[in-house]
N, C-alpha and C positions, 0 to 999 in steps of 0.2 A: 324169203329171208332177207331183214332189213339188211341196209347200207349200214356198212360197218364203221364211216366217218366221212365228214361232209365240208368240203371248201367253206370257207365264209372269208368276207372281203372284211378288215379291218384297218383303223387307223390307230396310231399312237397319239396318245392325249395330247402329246406338246406338237403334234405334226399332224393335223387333219388332213393335209394336201396330202400326204403321201403313203395312200393304202398300200398293204400287202395281204395277200393270200394267207389262209391257215387253216389248217386241217383239224377238225374239232370230232372226236370219236363221239357216236352215238350209242345210247342205251334205251332199252324199250321193256315194256313189260310184259314176264313170260309166266302167266300161270300152269300151276301144277295141278295135275288132274289123276287121280289113280283108279284105276281100273273102270274108265268111265264114268264112276259116281261118284267118287270121292274126291271135292278140290280141296288141296292143300295149302295153297295160298298162291302170292304172287312175288317172284325177285323182278328186280331191275338189274339188264344184263346186257351184254357186248352180244350180238345178236347171230352167234356163232358156235357152232358146235355143240349146240344145245342136248344131240344126245350123250355127249361126255357128259356133260352138266349133271342131266339126270340120274346117270348111273351114279356118279361122283355124287350126287349130293343124297341119294339115298342110301348108300354106302356109309358117309359121314355122317347120316343124320338117325344110322341103324335103326333103319326102317327094313334096310333087306343085310344079310350077312356075307351073302356072295353072288356074283354077277350072275350065275345060273338062277337065281330068286327072282331075276327080271325077265319079263318072257318078250317085251317089245314096248318099244319106245316110237308114240306116232306123233309126227311134230303135225299140227295143225294152225295155219296162218289164218289171222284175223284181220281187221282192222285195226285195232287197238293194240294187236301184238299174239306172236304164237299162244297155242296152247299145247303143252307136251302131255300129252296122255299115257301114263308110265303104267303098264299092265306086270303085278310082281305074284306072285305067287302068293293060294289063299291063304298059307297060314301067315303070312307076310302083312297081308291086308289085313286079318283078323287080330293082328297087333296093333296095327295103326287103328284101327276104329275104339281097340279099347282106350287111345290118347285122350287124354279131354283135347278140345278143339288148340289148336296156336293160334293167334292174332299175326300169320305172318303176311304182311302188304308193303309193298315198295319199297322194301331194301335188300341186297344182296344178302349170301347165306349166310350169315358169321357163325350158324351154328348153334344160338344161344337165343336170340330176339325172339320174342315170344312164348319163350318156354314157360313152363309154371315150376321150373327148379333149376337151382345153378349145379351145377357138377364140382364137384371138389377134386381138387388135384391128385387126392388119393383114391379117385371113382374110376378110374381105366377099367376094366374086365381083365386086361390079357396080363399076362407075365411081363415082366423087364422084360425086354430088347435080349439076347444072348448078341456075342460078339463071337458071331459065324465068320464074318468075313474083315477083312481090311481096306482100307485108304490110304493111299499114299498122300500128304501135301502137296505134291505136283498135279495132282488128278483134281484136286479140290479148285486150283490153280487156274488148270486149262479149262474145266468149265466156267468159272466167271467170267476168264477171258473171253469167251465163246459166247455169255450170255445176249450182251447186246446185239449180235450180230444176229441173232435166231428172233429176236421182237421184231418182228415188220410191223407190226400196226404201230407200235409206238414209235417206230421211226419216222411214220409219219403223223403221228399226233403228240406225241410228248407228253402223254397223260393218261395209258393204262398200266396195269398189273401184269406182270408175269410168274408163272410157275412153271418150272421144266425140269425133266427129269434124265441125269446123264448116268452114265454105266461107272463102274469102280475105275476105269482109266479116265472119267471126265468128258467123256464122246455124251454132247448132248444128243439123245434122241428122240424126245417130246417137246413140246414145249404148246402152252393157253396163255393167252392175254385175255382180259377183260377191264372193264371199270373199276371193277370189285375184285379186292386182290382173294375173299374165299371164293368166291365165283371161278377166278382162275386155278384156283387149289384145285374146287372142285372136276372141273374138266378136264386138268392132270390126272389126279385120282379115276376117275371115269373112263380116260385114255387106254392107263395101266389094266384096269379092269376089263378090256373089250380086246386089248392084244395080247393075248399067250406068249407072244415070243417075247417080250418085255420082261428082263430081270426082273426078280422083285431084292436084287443086292444093289445099292445104286445109292445116287445122290440127288435129293429135292434140294431145287432153287427156287427161291422167292424173292421178287424183286423190293419186297415191301417189309414190316416190320412183321416180328413172330410175336404175336398175342395170343391169348391163351388159346380161345376159340381156333387159331389155326393149329396149335400144336394139339389138340382132341383129333383134328381133322387127320393131321401127320401119324398120330399112333394109331388110331381108328383104322388108317390102311394099311399100316405095317411100314411103315417108313422110318429105316433106324438112323438116316444120317441126312442132318438140314442143313443147309445153307441161307443162310436169312444176310441181303443186302442191308437190312436196318439192324436196330437192334432188338433184343426180346423182352418183355415186360418180365417182371418177375415171377409172377404164377406160371407163365409159360416155361420159365426158365425150371421152375420146380417139378411143374411134370417133368419135362425133359431128363431131368438128373435122375426121377424117381423110378423113368421107364429105361432108365440104362440109353439114352439116344444122344447120337451123337451131335451137338449142337453147335456149330459155329456161325456167328454172326459178329454184324458191322464188318462186313467182309466187302473188301475192295480190293482193288488189283494188287495193292502194294500191300494190304495187309489183312491178317482175318484172325481175329479171338476165338479160341476154343472155351465156351463156357461149362461144356460136359461133354462125358463120354470119351475121354480121347485115346480109352483104351482100344477102340476103332480104328486108329489112325497108326500108318505104319512109321516106323522109325530108322 
């Protein structure tokens, strides 16, 4: 596995004789291969939690629909980056083979780049999320207050995104970080898939904006409550509203805005 960050000596433009050491996050090319025979593309990403990424990516790209359809993930290191050989069930491989090839090279897994079509905000296959649980505003604020403390890599580099999962009381249980916000979310989704003890009812926290492809990923992975530090796009908001997803955004320590799904918030 590659280094997550490197220390560089840099100097201010107006004071070249006063160098300082700065940590810079690394990114590597990660190749995806299915069942040892089908290359799928290359992602640029932070080289950790690659098995989690494989699980989350396969779910949000609708290559599989459950964790048990992934038989194994083998990480093979190479001179120019690792390869993930993902072994999936035969029916999943057949479905993947029926798809037209995707031109996925050198970007993070946004879920749309290289696709043959653009999903509509009405294209979600699942029914809207039921209001099966409630979350207190204090739990949202507790999770936000703890988010920075959980971001170990960002504390060293101040340049990576985070996706975290908290329970209904606002206790953070999982976090994944990456140079790509889509990758961080896929890693988190994969980690949840692989840990049966993680409850499905909780809060997804994102250090980034909430764009349409991020909304697709959370919907496809069954995340009914999302808290984003930055704003949503209008298209992401439309999908969240249609799916009865609780979307809290522009979420800072002192102020959080409810965009939709307020019925899931306890009063």
